Every structure is written in structure tokens, then in C-alpha cells.
MIDO-149886 format. One record per residue: residue number from 1; residue in one letter; x, y, z of N, C-alpha, C in turn. Coordinates in steps of 0.02 Angstrom, whole numbers. Each point is the difference from the previous one (the first is absolute). Layout:
BEGIN
<rec nr="NUM" rest="A" n_X="X" n_Y="Y" n_Z="Z" ca_X="X" ca_Y="Y" ca_Z="Z" c_X="X" c_Y="Y" c_Z="Z"/>
...
END
This chain:
BEGIN
<rec nr="1" rest="X" n_X="160" n_Y="148" n_Z="1288" ca_X="2" ca_Y="-6" ca_Z="-71" c_X="-22" c_Y="66" c_Z="-32"/>
<rec nr="2" rest="X" n_X="35" n_Y="20" n_Z="-52" ca_X="-18" ca_Y="60" ca_Z="-36" c_X="-64" c_Y="-11" c_Z="-39"/>
<rec nr="3" rest="X" n_X="-32" n_Y="54" n_Z="-19" ca_X="-60" ca_Y="-7" ca_Z="-40" c_X="19" c_Y="-10" c_Z="-73"/>
<rec nr="4" rest="X" n_X="-41" n_Y="-37" n_Z="-36" ca_X="12" ca_Y="-15" ca_Z="-70" c_X="-26" c_Y="59" c_Z="-41"/>
<rec nr="5" rest="X" n_X="40" n_Y="24" n_Z="-48" ca_X="-20" ca_Y="53" ca_Z="-45" c_X="14" c_Y="-21" c_Z="-71"/>
<rec nr="6" rest="X" n_X="-33" n_Y="34" n_Z="-47" ca_X="15" ca_Y="-11" ca_Z="-71" c_X="17" c_Y="67" c_Z="-32"/>
<rec nr="7" rest="X" n_X="39" n_Y="-3" n_Z="-53" ca_X="22" ca_Y="61" ca_Z="-33" c_X="14" c_Y="-13" c_Z="-74"/>
<rec nr="8" rest="X" n_X="-12" n_Y="50" n_Z="-41" ca_X="17" ca_Y="-4" ca_Z="-71" c_X="66" c_Y="37" c_Z="-15"/>
<rec nr="9" rest="X" n_X="35" n_Y="21" n_Z="52" ca_X="63" ca_Y="35" ca_Z="-8" c_X="55" c_Y="-50" c_Z="-19"/>
<rec nr="10" rest="X" n_X="21" n_Y="3" n_Z="-63" ca_X="51" ca_Y="-47" ca_Z="-25" c_X="67" c_Y="8" c_Z="35"/>
<rec nr="11" rest="X" n_X="14" n_Y="59" n_Z="27" ca_X="65" ca_Y="10" ca_Z="34" c_X="5" c_Y="-41" c_Z="65"/>
<rec nr="12" rest="X" n_X="-57" n_Y="-23" n_Z="26" ca_X="0" ca_Y="-40" ca_Z="61" c_X="9" c_Y="-75" c_Z="-14"/>
<rec nr="13" rest="X" n_X="-8" n_Y="-21" n_Z="-63" ca_X="2" ca_Y="-71" ca_Z="-16" c_X="69" c_Y="-30" c_Z="14"/>
<rec nr="14" rest="X" n_X="0" n_Y="-60" n_Z="29" ca_X="61" ca_Y="-38" ca_Z="12" c_X="10" c_Y="-47" c_Z="-59"/>
<rec nr="15" rest="X" n_X="37" n_Y="23" n_Z="-50" ca_X="9" ca_Y="-38" ca_Z="-61" c_X="34" c_Y="-67" c_Z="13"/>
<rec nr="16" rest="X" n_X="46" n_Y="-2" n_Z="48" ca_X="32" ca_Y="-63" ca_Z="18" c_X="-52" c_Y="-51" c_Z="24"/>
<rec nr="17" rest="X" n_X="-45" n_Y="21" n_Z="43" ca_X="-53" ca_Y="-44" ca_Z="25" c_X="-45" c_Y="-23" c_Z="-57"/>
<rec nr="18" rest="X" n_X="-23" n_Y="47" n_Z="-41" ca_X="-45" ca_Y="-17" ca_Z="-54" c_X="33" c_Y="-49" c_Z="-48"/>
<rec nr="19" rest="X" n_X="62" n_Y="14" n_Z="-20" ca_X="35" ca_Y="-45" ca_Z="-46" c_X="9" c_Y="-69" c_Z="32"/>
<rec nr="20" rest="X" n_X="22" n_Y="-2" n_Z="62" ca_X="12" ca_Y="-64" ca_Z="33" c_X="-65" c_Y="-41" c_Z="4"/>
<rec nr="21" rest="X" n_X="-55" n_Y="32" n_Z="17" ca_X="-63" ca_Y="-37" ca_Z="4" c_X="-20" c_Y="-26" c_Z="-68"/>
<rec nr="22" rest="X" n_X="-1" n_Y="43" n_Z="-50" ca_X="-22" ca_Y="-21" ca_Z="-66" c_X="46" c_Y="-54" c_Z="-29"/>
<rec nr="23" rest="X" n_X="65" n_Y="10" n_Z="7" ca_X="49" ca_Y="-45" ca_Z="-30" c_X="3" c_Y="-68" c_Z="36"/>
<rec nr="24" rest="X" n_X="-3" n_Y="1" n_Z="66" ca_X="13" ca_Y="-60" ca_Z="39" c_X="-62" c_Y="-33" c_Z="30"/>
<rec nr="25" rest="X" n_X="-53" n_Y="38" n_Z="14" ca_X="-57" ca_Y="-28" ca_Z="36" c_X="-64" c_Y="-6" c_Z="-41"/>
<rec nr="26" rest="X" n_X="-9" n_Y="45" n_Z="-48" ca_X="-63" ca_Y="-2" ca_Z="-37" c_X="-2" c_Y="-59" c_Z="-47"/>
<rec nr="27" rest="X" n_X="-61" n_Y="-21" n_Z="-18" ca_X="-7" ca_Y="-54" ca_Z="-49" c_X="-4" c_Y="28" c_Z="-71"/>
<rec nr="28" rest="X" n_X="-10" n_Y="65" n_Z="-7" ca_X="-12" ca_Y="29" ca_Z="-66" c_X="61" c_Y="36" c_Z="-30"/>
<rec nr="29" rest="X" n_X="51" n_Y="14" n_Z="39" ca_X="57" ca_Y="38" ca_Z="-27" c_X="67" c_Y="-28" c_Z="22"/>
<rec nr="30" rest="X" n_X="3" n_Y="-65" n_Z="12" ca_X="63" ca_Y="-32" ca_Z="21" c_X="57" c_Y="20" c_Z="-47"/>
<rec nr="31" rest="X" n_X="55" n_Y="20" n_Z="29" ca_X="59" ca_Y="16" ca_Z="-40" c_X="-1" c_Y="67" c_Z="-35"/>
<rec nr="32" rest="X" n_X="-49" n_Y="41" n_Z="13" ca_X="-5" ca_Y="65" ca_Z="-35" c_X="61" c_Y="43" c_Z="18"/>
<rec nr="33" rest="X" n_X="33" n_Y="28" n_Z="-50" ca_X="58" ca_Y="42" ca_Z="14" c_X="-20" c_Y="66" c_Z="34"/>
<rec nr="34" rest="X" n_X="45" n_Y="27" n_Z="39" ca_X="-13" ca_Y="62" ca_Z="36" c_X="-17" c_Y="57" c_Z="-48"/>
<rec nr="35" rest="X" n_X="35" n_Y="6" n_Z="-56" ca_X="-13" ca_Y="56" ca_Z="-45" c_X="-70" c_Y="-4" c_Z="-29"/>
<rec nr="36" rest="X" n_X="-27" n_Y="-59" n_Z="-9" ca_X="-69" ca_Y="-8" ca_Z="-25" c_X="-49" c_Y="23" c_Z="54"/>
<rec nr="37" rest="X" n_X="13" n_Y="-18" n_Z="63" ca_X="-42" ca_Y="23" ca_Z="55" c_X="2" c_Y="76" c_Z="5"/>
<rec nr="38" rest="X" n_X="59" n_Y="29" n_Z="-6" ca_X="6" ca_Y="73" ca_Z="3" c_X="-40" c_Y="33" c_Z="-56"/>
<rec nr="39" rest="X" n_X="4" n_Y="-27" n_Z="-60" ca_X="-37" ca_Y="28" ca_Z="-56" c_X="-75" c_Y="-7" c_Z="10"/>
<rec nr="40" rest="X" n_X="-21" n_Y="-57" n_Z="27" ca_X="-72" ca_Y="-11" ca_Z="12" c_X="-27" c_Y="50" c_Z="51"/>
<rec nr="41" rest="X" n_X="39" n_Y="15" n_Z="50" ca_X="-20" ca_Y="50" ca_Z="50" c_X="-2" c_Y="70" c_Z="-30"/>
<rec nr="42" rest="X" n_X="50" n_Y="16" n_Z="-40" ca_X="3" ca_Y="65" ca_Z="-32" c_X="-62" c_Y="15" c_Z="-42"/>
<rec nr="43" rest="X" n_X="-27" n_Y="-51" n_Z="-32" ca_X="-55" ca_Y="9" ca_Z="-47" c_X="-67" c_Y="-23" c_Z="27"/>
<rec nr="44" rest="X" n_X="-8" n_Y="-1" n_Z="66" ca_X="-62" ca_Y="-21" ca_Z="31" c_X="-18" c_Y="47" c_Z="57"/>
<rec nr="45" rest="X" n_X="-64" n_Y="-1" n_Z="19" ca_X="-22" ca_Y="32" ca_Z="62" c_X="11" c_Y="-53" c_Z="54"/>
<rec nr="46" rest="X" n_X="42" n_Y="16" n_Z="49" ca_X="19" ca_Y="-49" ca_Z="51" c_X="-28" c_Y="18" c_Z="68"/>
<rec nr="47" rest="X" n_X="-15" n_Y="-51" n_Z="39" ca_X="-22" ca_Y="8" ca_Z="69" c_X="45" c_Y="-42" c_Z="44"/>
<rec nr="48" rest="X" n_X="30" n_Y="31" n_Z="49" ca_X="39" ca_Y="-37" ca_Z="50" c_X="-39" c_Y="-1" c_Z="65"/>
<rec nr="49" rest="X" n_X="7" n_Y="-54" n_Z="37" ca_X="-29" ca_Y="-5" ca_Z="68" c_X="58" c_Y="-1" c_Z="49"/>
<rec nr="50" rest="X" n_X="-9" n_Y="35" n_Z="56" ca_X="55" ca_Y="10" ca_Z="46" c_X="-23" c_Y="-12" c_Z="72"/>
<rec nr="51" rest="X" n_X="43" n_Y="-33" n_Z="38" ca_X="-7" ca_Y="-7" ca_Z="72" c_X="52" c_Y="48" c_Z="28"/>
<rec nr="52" rest="X" n_X="-22" n_Y="58" n_Z="22" ca_X="48" ca_Y="53" ca_Z="16" c_X="34" c_Y="22" c_Z="-63"/>
<rec nr="53" rest="X" n_X="66" n_Y="-4" n_Z="-1" ca_X="39" ca_Y="19" ca_Z="-60" c_X="19" c_Y="-61" c_Z="-42"/>
<rec nr="54" rest="X" n_X="-17" n_Y="-60" n_Z="23" ca_X="20" ca_Y="-62" ca_Z="-34" c_X="-53" c_Y="-22" c_Z="-50"/>
<rec nr="55" rest="X" n_X="20" n_Y="-10" n_Z="-62" ca_X="-48" ca_Y="-23" ca_Z="-50" c_X="-18" c_Y="-73" c_Z="11"/>
<rec nr="56" rest="X" n_X="-65" n_Y="-14" n_Z="-4" ca_X="-25" ca_Y="-68" ca_Z="13" c_X="-44" c_Y="-26" c_Z="-56"/>
<rec nr="57" rest="X" n_X="-16" n_Y="42" n_Z="-49" ca_X="-43" ca_Y="-21" ca_Z="-55" c_X="7" c_Y="46" c_Z="-59"/>
<rec nr="58" rest="X" n_X="-29" n_Y="-21" n_Z="-56" ca_X="8" ca_Y="36" ca_Z="-62" c_X="-53" c_Y="-22" c_Z="-50"/>
<rec nr="59" rest="X" n_X="-17" n_Y="45" n_Z="-45" ca_X="-40" ca_Y="-16" ca_Z="-59" c_X="11" c_Y="57" c_Z="-50"/>
<rec nr="60" rest="X" n_X="-16" n_Y="-14" n_Z="-62" ca_X="4" ca_Y="53" ca_Z="-50" c_X="-58" c_Y="-7" c_Z="-49"/>
<rec nr="61" rest="X" n_X="-18" n_Y="57" n_Z="-29" ca_X="-50" ca_Y="1" ca_Z="-52" c_X="34" c_Y="25" c_Z="-64"/>
<rec nr="62" rest="X" n_X="-4" n_Y="-41" n_Z="-51" ca_X="24" ca_Y="20" ca_Z="-66" c_X="-61" c_Y="30" c_Z="-35"/>
<rec nr="63" rest="X" n_X="5" n_Y="64" n_Z="-18" ca_X="-59" ca_Y="35" ca_Z="-21" c_X="15" c_Y="56" c_Z="-50"/>
<rec nr="64" rest="X" n_X="-51" n_Y="17" n_Z="-39" ca_X="4" ca_Y="59" ca_Z="-43" c_X="-34" c_Y="59" c_Z="33"/>
<rec nr="65" rest="X" n_X="-27" n_Y="-9" n_Z="60" ca_X="-35" ca_Y="51" ca_Z="39" c_X="-62" c_Y="27" c_Z="-35"/>
<rec nr="66" rest="X" n_X="-24" n_Y="-36" n_Z="-50" ca_X="-59" ca_Y="23" ca_Z="-37" c_X="-54" c_Y="-53" c_Z="-3"/>
<rec nr="67" rest="X" n_X="18" n_Y="-60" n_Z="-23" ca_X="-51" ca_Y="-52" ca_Z="-10" c_X="18" c_Y="-68" c_Z="30"/>
<rec nr="68" rest="X" n_X="63" n_Y="-13" n_Z="17" ca_X="21" ca_Y="-68" ca_Z="18" c_X="53" c_Y="1" c_Z="55"/>
<rec nr="69" rest="X" n_X="-5" n_Y="-51" n_Z="44" ca_X="53" ca_Y="-13" ca_Z="49" c_X="7" c_Y="-75" c_Z="10"/>
<rec nr="70" rest="X" n_X="62" n_Y="-23" n_Z="6" ca_X="16" ca_Y="-69" ca_Z="14" c_X="35" c_Y="-2" c_Z="67"/>
<rec nr="71" rest="X" n_X="-27" n_Y="-37" n_Z="48" ca_X="30" ca_Y="-6" ca_Z="66" c_X="52" c_Y="-55" c_Z="-1"/>
<rec nr="72" rest="X" n_X="60" n_Y="15" n_Z="26" ca_X="55" ca_Y="-48" ca_Z="-4" c_X="42" c_Y="1" c_Z="64"/>
<rec nr="73" rest="X" n_X="36" n_Y="-54" n_Z="10" ca_X="52" ca_Y="-5" ca_Z="52" c_X="-24" c_Y="15" c_Z="70"/>
<rec nr="74" rest="X" n_X="-61" n_Y="-21" n_Z="16" ca_X="-27" ca_Y="12" ca_Z="67" c_X="31" c_Y="-51" c_Z="48"/>
<rec nr="75" rest="X" n_X="31" n_Y="25" n_Z="54" ca_X="25" ca_Y="-46" ca_Z="51" c_X="4" c_Y="34" c_Z="68"/>
<rec nr="76" rest="X" n_X="-2" n_Y="-41" n_Z="52" ca_X="11" ca_Y="20" ca_Z="69" c_X="50" c_Y="-50" c_Z="28"/>
<rec nr="77" rest="X" n_X="52" n_Y="25" n_Z="34" ca_X="49" ca_Y="-47" ca_Z="27" c_X="-33" c_Y="-45" c_Z="52"/>
<rec nr="78" rest="X" n_X="26" n_Y="-60" n_Z="7" ca_X="-32" ca_Y="-52" ca_Z="40" c_X="-16" c_Y="22" c_Z="72"/>
<rec nr="79" rest="X" n_X="45" n_Y="36" n_Z="31" ca_X="-10" ca_Y="20" ca_Z="70" c_X="-59" c_Y="46" c_Z="11"/>
<rec nr="80" rest="X" n_X="-26" n_Y="30" n_Z="-54" ca_X="-55" ca_Y="48" ca_Z="7" c_X="-65" c_Y="-23" c_Z="-35"/>
<rec nr="81" rest="X" n_X="-1" n_Y="-62" n_Z="-23" ca_X="-60" ca_Y="-25" ca_Z="-32" c_X="-55" c_Y="-13" c_Z="51"/>
<rec nr="82" rest="X" n_X="-62" n_Y="2" n_Z="-23" ca_X="-56" ca_Y="-13" ca_Z="44" c_X="-21" c_Y="60" c_Z="42"/>
<rec nr="83" rest="X" n_X="26" n_Y="59" n_Z="-15" ca_X="-15" ca_Y="60" ca_Z="38" c_X="-38" c_Y="52" c_Z="-42"/>
<rec nr="84" rest="X" n_X="-22" n_Y="-19" n_Z="-59" ca_X="-38" ca_Y="47" ca_Z="-42" c_X="44" c_Y="46" c_Z="-42"/>
<rec nr="85" rest="X" n_X="65" n_Y="-13" n_Z="-3" ca_X="45" ca_Y="44" ca_Z="-37" c_X="-15" c_Y="-1" c_Z="-74"/>
<rec nr="86" rest="X" n_X="-13" n_Y="-59" n_Z="-28" ca_X="-15" ca_Y="-4" ca_Z="-71" c_X="-64" c_Y="38" c_Z="-17"/>
<rec nr="87" rest="X" n_X="-48" n_Y="0" n_Z="46" ca_X="-61" ca_Y="39" ca_Z="-11" c_X="15" c_Y="74" c_Z="1"/>
<rec nr="88" rest="X" n_X="44" n_Y="22" n_Z="44" ca_X="19" ca_Y="71" ca_Z="2" c_X="34" c_Y="21" c_Z="-65"/>
<rec nr="89" rest="X" n_X="43" n_Y="-43" n_Z="-25" ca_X="35" ca_Y="14" ca_Z="-63" c_X="-50" c_Y="5" c_Z="-57"/>
<rec nr="90" rest="X" n_X="-44" n_Y="-49" n_Z="-5" ca_X="-49" ca_Y="1" ca_Z="-54" c_X="-48" c_Y="59" c_Z="6"/>
<rec nr="91" rest="X" n_X="-20" n_Y="17" n_Z="60" ca_X="-44" ca_Y="58" ca_Z="9" c_X="35" c_Y="63" c_Z="-24"/>
<rec nr="92" rest="X" n_X="64" n_Y="8" n_Z="16" ca_X="38" ca_Y="59" ca_Z="-21" c_X="3" c_Y="4" c_Z="-76"/>
<rec nr="93" rest="X" n_X="8" n_Y="-56" n_Z="-34" ca_X="1" ca_Y="0" ca_Z="-73" c_X="-69" c_Y="17" c_Z="-27"/>
<rec nr="94" rest="X" n_X="-50" n_Y="-36" n_Z="23" ca_X="-68" ca_Y="9" ca_Z="-27" c_X="-28" c_Y="70" c_Z="13"/>
<rec nr="95" rest="X" n_X="22" n_Y="32" n_Z="54" ca_X="-26" ca_Y="67" ca_Z="16" c_X="46" c_Y="56" c_Z="-23"/>
<rec nr="96" rest="X" n_X="55" n_Y="-16" n_Z="-32" ca_X="47" ca_Y="52" ca_Z="-21" c_X="-35" c_Y="49" c_Z="-48"/>
<rec nr="97" rest="X" n_X="6" n_Y="64" n_Z="13" ca_X="-36" ca_Y="50" ca_Z="-41" c_X="15" c_Y="-5" c_Z="-75"/>
<rec nr="98" rest="X" n_X="61" n_Y="-18" n_Z="-18" ca_X="18" ca_Y="-4" ca_Z="-71" c_X="-28" c_Y="-61" c_Z="-36"/>
<rec nr="99" rest="X" n_X="-30" n_Y="-46" n_Z="38" ca_X="-25" ca_Y="-62" ca_Z="-30" c_X="-77" c_Y="-3" c_Z="1"/>
<rec nr="100" rest="X" n_X="-32" n_Y="54" n_Z="17" ca_X="-73" ca_Y="-1" ca_Z="2" c_X="-28" c_Y="6" c_Z="-71"/>
<rec nr="101" rest="X" n_X="-53" n_Y="-35" n_Z="-13" ca_X="-33" ca_Y="3" ca_Z="-65" c_X="29" c_Y="-45" c_Z="-53"/>
<rec nr="102" rest="X" n_X="47" n_Y="-43" n_Z="18" ca_X="27" ca_Y="-47" ca_Z="-49" c_X="-54" c_Y="-48" c_Z="-23"/>
<rec nr="103" rest="X" n_X="2" n_Y="-19" n_Z="-63" ca_X="-50" ca_Y="-46" ca_Z="-27" c_X="16" c_Y="-73" c_Z="18"/>
<rec nr="104" rest="X" n_X="64" n_Y="-18" n_Z="1" ca_X="18" ca_Y="-70" ca_Z="10" c_X="59" c_Y="-7" c_Z="47"/>
<rec nr="105" rest="X" n_X="-8" n_Y="-45" n_Z="48" ca_X="54" ca_Y="-20" ca_Z="45" c_X="13" c_Y="-74" c_Z="-13"/>
<rec nr="106" rest="X" n_X="62" n_Y="-20" n_Z="6" ca_X="18" ca_Y="-69" ca_Z="-13" c_X="54" c_Y="-23" c_Z="49"/>
<rec nr="107" rest="X" n_X="3" n_Y="-64" n_Z="11" ca_X="54" ca_Y="-31" ca_Z="39" c_X="0" c_Y="-74" c_Z="-13"/>
<rec nr="108" rest="X" n_X="55" n_Y="-32" n_Z="21" ca_X="6" ca_Y="-73" ca_Z="-5" c_X="23" c_Y="-24" c_Z="69"/>
<rec nr="109" rest="X" n_X="-33" n_Y="-52" n_Z="26" ca_X="20" ca_Y="-28" ca_Z="64" c_X="-10" c_Y="-76" c_Z="0"/>
<rec nr="110" rest="X" n_X="42" n_Y="-34" n_Z="38" ca_X="-9" ca_Y="-72" ca_Z="9" c_X="-31" c_Y="-16" c_Z="67"/>
<rec nr="111" rest="X" n_X="3" n_Y="48" n_Z="48" ca_X="-19" ca_Y="-18" ca_Z="68" c_X="-36" c_Y="54" c_Z="41"/>
<rec nr="112" rest="X" n_X="-16" n_Y="57" n_Z="-30" ca_X="-28" ca_Y="54" ca_Z="40" c_X="-68" c_Y="24" c_Z="-26"/>
<rec nr="113" rest="X" n_X="-38" n_Y="-46" n_Z="-29" ca_X="-65" ca_Y="18" ca_Z="-28" c_X="-46" c_Y="33" c_Z="51"/>
<rec nr="114" rest="X" n_X="0" n_Y="-25" n_Z="61" ca_X="-45" ca_Y="27" ca_Z="52" c_X="18" c_Y="73" c_Z="16"/>
<rec nr="115" rest="X" n_X="64" n_Y="16" n_Z="2" ca_X="21" ca_Y="69" ca_Z="13" c_X="-28" c_Y="45" c_Z="-55"/>
<rec nr="116" rest="X" n_X="12" n_Y="-17" n_Z="-62" ca_X="-18" ca_Y="44" ca_Z="-55" c_X="-76" c_Y="4" c_Z="-10"/>
<rec nr="117" rest="X" n_X="-35" n_Y="-53" n_Z="17" ca_X="-73" ca_Y="1" ca_Z="-5" c_X="-30" c_Y="54" c_Z="45"/>
<rec nr="118" rest="X" n_X="32" n_Y="14" n_Z="56" ca_X="-23" ca_Y="52" ca_Z="46" c_X="1" c_Y="70" c_Z="-33"/>
<rec nr="119" rest="X" n_X="40" n_Y="6" n_Z="-53" ca_X="6" ca_Y="65" ca_Z="-35" c_X="-36" c_Y="-1" c_Z="-67"/>
<rec nr="120" rest="X" n_X="-41" n_Y="-51" n_Z="-11" ca_X="-42" ca_Y="-2" ca_Z="-61" c_X="27" c_Y="-40" c_Z="-57"/>
<rec nr="121" rest="X" n_X="58" n_Y="-31" n_Z="8" ca_X="27" ca_Y="-41" ca_Z="-54" c_X="-39" c_Y="-65" c_Z="-5"/>
<rec nr="122" rest="X" n_X="-13" n_Y="-22" n_Z="-61" ca_X="-37" ca_Y="-62" ca_Z="-14" c_X="37" c_Y="-38" c_Z="-55"/>
<rec nr="123" rest="X" n_X="-15" n_Y="-65" n_Z="-7" ca_X="30" ca_Y="-37" ca_Z="-56" c_X="-21" c_Y="32" c_Z="-66"/>
<rec nr="124" rest="X" n_X="40" n_Y="-10" n_Z="-52" ca_X="-14" ca_Y="28" ca_Z="-65" c_X="-69" c_Y="-20" c_Z="-24"/>
<rec nr="125" rest="X" n_X="-39" n_Y="49" n_Z="-21" ca_X="-67" ca_Y="-14" ca_Z="-27" c_X="4" c_Y="-33" c_Z="-69"/>
<rec nr="126" rest="X" n_X="50" n_Y="20" n_Z="-38" ca_X="8" ca_Y="-26" ca_Z="-68" c_X="73" c_Y="-20" c_Z="-12"/>
<rec nr="127" rest="X" n_X="23" n_Y="-53" n_Z="33" ca_X="71" ca_Y="-18" ca_Z="-7" c_X="21" c_Y="-14" c_Z="-72"/>
<rec nr="128" rest="X" n_X="-49" n_Y="-18" n_Z="-42" ca_X="17" ca_Y="-15" ca_Z="-70" c_X="24" c_Y="62" c_Z="-38"/>
<rec nr="129" rest="X" n_X="-13" n_Y="59" n_Z="28" ca_X="22" ca_Y="62" ca_Z="-32" c_X="72" c_Y="18" c_Z="18"/>
<rec nr="130" rest="X" n_X="26" n_Y="-28" n_Z="55" ca_X="66" ca_Y="19" ca_Z="25" c_X="54" c_Y="-43" c_Z="-30"/>
<rec nr="131" rest="X" n_X="55" n_Y="32" n_Z="-14" ca_X="59" ca_Y="-36" ca_Z="-25" c_X="60" c_Y="23" c_Z="41"/>
<rec nr="132" rest="X" n_X="51" n_Y="-41" n_Z="1" ca_X="61" ca_Y="18" ca_Z="34" c_X="59" c_Y="-32" c_Z="-34"/>
<rec nr="133" rest="X" n_X="59" n_Y="27" n_Z="14" ca_X="62" ca_Y="-30" ca_Z="-22" c_X="46" c_Y="-1" c_Z="61"/>
<rec nr="134" rest="X" n_X="20" n_Y="-58" n_Z="20" ca_X="43" ca_Y="-8" ca_Z="59" c_X="66" c_Y="-31" c_Z="-23"/>
<rec nr="135" rest="X" n_X="54" n_Y="34" n_Z="14" ca_X="66" ca_Y="-26" ca_Z="-16" c_X="27" c_Y="-37" c_Z="60"/>
<rec nr="136" rest="X" n_X="24" n_Y="-60" n_Z="-12" ca_X="22" ca_Y="-45" ca_Z="55" c_X="58" c_Y="31" c_Z="40"/>
<rec nr="137" rest="X" n_X="51" n_Y="27" n_Z="-33" ca_X="57" ca_Y="27" ca_Z="36" c_X="24" c_Y="64" c_Z="-34"/>
<rec nr="138" rest="X" n_X="-36" n_Y="55" n_Z="9" ca_X="18" ca_Y="61" ca_Z="-35" c_X="62" c_Y="35" c_Z="27"/>
<rec nr="139" rest="X" n_X="26" n_Y="-22" n_Z="57" ca_X="56" ca_Y="34" ca_Z="32" c_X="68" c_Y="-31" c_Z="-16"/>
<rec nr="140" rest="X" n_X="1" n_Y="-52" n_Z="-39" ca_X="66" ca_Y="-29" ca_Z="-14" c_X="-6" c_Y="-68" c_Z="-22"/>
END
């Protein structure tokens, strides 16, 4: 088996894999069009995880590189889960030189609280201050 590596090089990203996972397998982006995925990648700091040359995981940080980052679209394909790949991806994001000194990090998860807690994420201290707008079907 090849060793697992992570990279922020967008030219290595397998857009077909990322789109297929988000569109067909994720619970948070079902049905997302490919052009939306491409735009989200273009405007984010992305981390790909690779087994040799094959992409096996992904995450992105939506950020202003000054005060805020939102972690999104974190996934590892099923065949490589349970091997610490998500931790490698998160470590690469959290340690990225361009993201040091940010005042606030944010994310939303339904099932990976234990993973993110390892990196210092906690439930909202003041949820009454947060607001959101969620559109049921923004893609069509």
C-alpha cells in the first residue's frame, strides 16, 4: 500500500471524485451541480488526501486569510476510513501557514464532533448570537 499524503495543490484535485462524493454520497450537498463544486474549490483553500496518486479525501477552508475560516466538505472515501486520514486533512488545514492567527474558526457537522474536538472545536458558547439562512433547494 502506498503512503497517505496530503496536499494543498489544487492541480492535483480529482474534481470528478469530489463532485461525485458531494453530490451522491454526502448528507450535506446532495444534488450539488458540478459548476458549484468547481466554484467552491476555486474560492477556497483546499486539501486533498492521496493514496499514491489516487485522491481519497478532501476538505476546504472558506477564509479571508485574516480573521475567519469555515471548514467545509470534509470527507474520506469509505475504503480509507478509520486510518487517520481525516485527522491528516484537518491537521494540514489547521497548521497551514496562511491560516495562523485567525480569530474565529467555524464548521457544521452532524456526525464528526469527536474528530473536530481533537482540534479545539467546541459547541457554540453563545448560540443565541448566531443566525443562519438555509435555502432548501438552491440548485434548482
